[in-house]
N, C-alpha and C positions, 0 to 999 in steps of 0.2 A: 151630406152637405145640402144646404138649402138650394132650391131651384131658382130662387129670385136673385137677380143681379141688380143692385142699386146703382142707378145711373144719374140721379139728380132728384129734383123735387117736382111735385105736381103743381102746375101753374094755377089751377082753379081751386086749390085746396087752401082753406083759411089757416090751417095748422101747418102748412108747408110739408105735407106728408111725402114720404119717399116715393119716388117713381122707380118702377122696376120693370125689367124684361125677364122673360122666362128662358132660362138656359136650355131647357129641354126642347124648346121650339126653335132653336137655332138649326135644327135638322130640316129646315125649310129655307128656300132661297130668300134673301133679304135685299131690298132696294133702299139705298140711303142717298137722299137728294137734297141739295140746297145751293142757291146761287152764290156767287163769289161774295165773300164778306159775311156770310151767314154763320160762320163758325163750324162748318161741316167737318173739316179735317180734325179740329180740336175735339169736337163731340164724338167723332168716330173713335178717336184715341181713348176717350173715357170708357166707351163700351168695350174696346179691346182689352184694356187694362182689367176690367172686371171679369172678362172671360178668362184671362190668364190667372187671375187670383182665385177664382172659384170653380173652374172646370179643368178637366184634363183634355179638353178639345184642342188638338194641335192647329195652329194658325199658319197659313202660307199667305204672305202679304206681298202682292205685286204693287210696287211703290214707284210710280213714274216720276214723281217730283221730290223724292228723297224726304218725304214728310215723316216717315216712321223709322228712320235710321237711328234715332236716339231713344227708341223704345226701351233699351236696357238702362238708360240713364235716369236716375231718380231726381225729382225736384227737391231743392233744399227745404221747401215749406211743406212737403208731403208728410202726412202722419207717419210717425216712425214705424209703427207695427206693420201697417200696410206696405210701406216702402220696403221694409226688410223682407217681407214675404214675397213681394213682386221681384225684388232683386235676386231672389234665390231661383227664379225660373230660368230655364235654359232657352234664352232668346239669342238666335244667331242672325247676325246682319251681314249680308254679302253685298259688298259695295262695287259699283261700276265706275266710281271716280278713282283715278290712279292715285296711289299713295295713301288712301284713306281706308283703314281697317282691312278686313279679310276680303280678298277679291272675289267678284262674282264670275264664275266660270261654268261652262257647260260643254258637254262632249258632242262635237259635230257628228261623229260617226255613230253615236247612240240615238240620234234623232231618227224618227221614221223616214222611210224613203221619200214619201210625199213632202215632208217638211224640208228635207235637204234639197230636193228638187225646187221647191218654192223659193228657198233662200238663194239658189243659183238661177232663179228665173227661167227654169226649164219646164216647158209645158209638155205633158205626155203625148199630145197629138201634134202640136206645132213644131216641137223640137224632138221628134220621134227618135232620131238616131242617138242624140245625147241622153234622152231618158232611158232608152233601151240599154245603153252602155252602163248607166247607173244600175239598172235592173240586173244586168248580168254580173255586175261586180258584187251584188248582194251575197252570192254564194261563197265568196272569199273575203268578205268585209272584215272578218275576224283577223285576217292576215295583214290588214292595212296598218301602218304605223300610227301612233298617236301624236306624231310630230313629223314635220317635213313631208306632208301629204302630197304636195305638188310635185316634188322631186320623185317620190315613189311612183306616182301615176305616170310621170313622163318616162320612167325607166322601163315601162311595159312596151312590148313591140306593137301593140294595137294603136294605130294612129288616131283612131276615134277617141281613145282615152286621152290623148294629148290635147284634144279640143276641150275636154273637161278640165284639164289642168289649166289651160289658157283662160277658161271662163272663171275659174277660181281666182286667178291672178288679176284679170281685167276688172272684175267686180270688187277686188280688194277683200273678198270674204276670208281668204286664208290668213290675212293679217289682222283680222278682228281680234281685239284683246279679250273678247268673250270666250274664246275656245280654250278648253282646259289643256289640251296637248300633253297629257300625262299627269296634270295636276288634279287636285280635288274638284269635283263638280258640285254645284248647288243641289243636284238631285241626290248626292250622297248625304248631304245634310238632311234633306227631307226624309230620306229612308231611315235616318237615325231617330226620327220621331221626337225632335225637340219640342218645347212648348210653343215656339214660334220661329219661323224662318222668314226674315224680311229680305225680299229680293229687290234691291235698289236698282231701278232701271234708268235713273235720271242722269247718270254720268257718262253715257256712251256718246261717241262722236256723231253718230247718225241714227235716225229713227229705225232703219232696218235692223241694226244691231240690237237695239232695245227690244224691238218686237220679236226678234229671233230668241232672245233670252226668255221672254214671257212664253213663247211657244214651246221652248224646251221644257219648261216647268209644267205647263198644262198637258203637253203630250205625255210626260212621264207619269203624272197623276192619273191620266186616263188609261194609259197602258197597264197600270197596276191596280186598276179599279176593283178587280176580283178579290183583292185582299180585304175589301170592305172595311177599311180603317176610316172612321169618321174624321173628316178634316173640314175646317172652314177656310175657304179660298177667298181672301179679301182682294178685290180688284179696285184700287183707288183710281179715280179719273177713268172710269170704265169706258168712256166714249173713245179713248185712244186705242183700245184693244178690241172693242166690240161695236164697231160702227155699223149703221144701217146700210151704208154704201161703200163697202171695202173695194179698194182699187188694185193694189199689188197682190201678187200670189200669197205672200206671207200674211197680209191683212185679211185676205179671204179665208185662209186656213185658221187664223186666230179666231175670227168671228164664228166660223163653223164649229171650232172646238168648244168655245164658250157656250154657244147655243146648244150644242150636244150635251154638255154638262148640265145646263139649265133644264133640258128636257128629260135626261136619263140619269143624271148623276145622283139624285137623292137616294135611290135604292142601293147605291154603292157607297154611300157615306161621303159623297163629294157635294158640299153645300156652298153656294156662292153668296158673297156679300158684295153687291155692285154699288159703288159710290160714284156720283157724278154731279155736275152742275145742271145738266139739261137732260130730261128724260127722252126728248126727241132725238138726241144724239146717240142713244143706245139702241141696239137692234131690238125690234119689237118682240121677236121670238124668245129673247132672253128676259126682257122686261116682264112679259106676260106670265112668266113662270114664278115670279116672286110672290110669296105669301105673307111676307113681313114688309112693312113700310116705315121708314123714318124720314119725315119731311121737315126741312128747316125753311128759312125764309125763301119764298119763291114769288116774284112779282109778275112774271109773265102769265097773262091770262091763257095763252095757248098751252103753256106747259101745265098749268093747273087743270085745264080742261082735259088734257091727256091723262094726267094722274087720276082724275076723277073717273075717267072711263076705264082705265086699266085696273085701278085699285078700288073696286066698288065697295069694299068693306070699310073704306075711310069715309066718315060722315061728311057730307057737303058743308054743313055748318062749321066744322072744324077746318076743313080745307080752305074755306073762305078767309080764315084768320091768318093764313100763312104770310101774305104780303106785309102784315103788321108785326111779324115776329121780330123781337130784338135778337141780337147776336147770342147764340147758344140756346135758343128756344126751338122746340121741335114738336111735331105731331107724330105720335107713335100709334100704329094701328096694325091689325093682322093677328096672326097666331101667337106672336111672342109677347103679347100683352093681354091682360084679362079683359080690358075694354079700351077703346080708343081714348088716348090721353094726350093732353098738352103738357110738355115737360120743360123745365129749366135744367139744362145739363149741369152736372157737377164739375168739380175741379179735377184737373189732370194730376196724376201722380208722377208721370214721366215727362221728359222735355220734348217739345216739338222739334222736328228736324227742319221744317221749311216755313218759319215765321215770316210775316210781312216785312218788307223793307220800310222803315220809318222815315218820315219827312224830317230832314235835318233842320234844327232851329238855331237861331243866333243867340 
């Protein structure tokens, strides 16, 4: 199968030649950037569709705004042959919004100890007794029930464990709808190796629950890295999960995990695609590891200066044109194109999940 993925047309081509990215170079981290209204999410969908059509590279999409939840739904005006081919792909969407599709669940007890402690806001030093209790429970964690965890912990004679149960209750963590408690987990889907797993993070009641879901997915991928299964991990609105200044314990662990994958994941087949509106809002240690760049309209001189500094392979003459890009236009540079190119992105085959709210007219 051809290595080239057609994503649109070349802007500076008199004959409207096809614009392509190299599928084989998706084994490098990619940074996808564009300000609000640039068409960033739509354009990213175009690229993901082509990856699904022409490669066997499994996608894991962390979707904080529910923009990709309709990835299995074909547009009525999509070319019939391509739509039929894409419709045959195994695309699993796990929803965080109650009553919509298959629910997004994760196993609390399958998380690493550090992640469980972070969710419960337990510091190994400041909360030494509580953390040590969790540490001692690791020897018999396989005996813990996958439901009614609080009652089980309270049934133990150790009074220190009762404090742990109280913390679970007081923080409301035990009541999060995220937890599987005996049901299927999103990590089971990932292990099945579908063509794409869309992890809808947008419907949870609180940001901590959404971030815990993302952490569960990333922890699982990292813990199983020795399998060396190539995967493209798409993190939309990456500034929400990989901030330069994390505050909460879960935010700190998420940023640490993404930076770790950025630094070490390539050799294990864990490849990132980080999409955001502002490069300055993504941790520098993740940004600097990206060898591919897709830049859409960006009007901020500060952001353009940072992009020029970090992505030295993007010609300054083309970066300067970014503020004038129309919707759906982009600069592609780095390893996944033969040469830096200005592109008008093509049409989507699938429906968008989070389109803009239109102004009502009389």
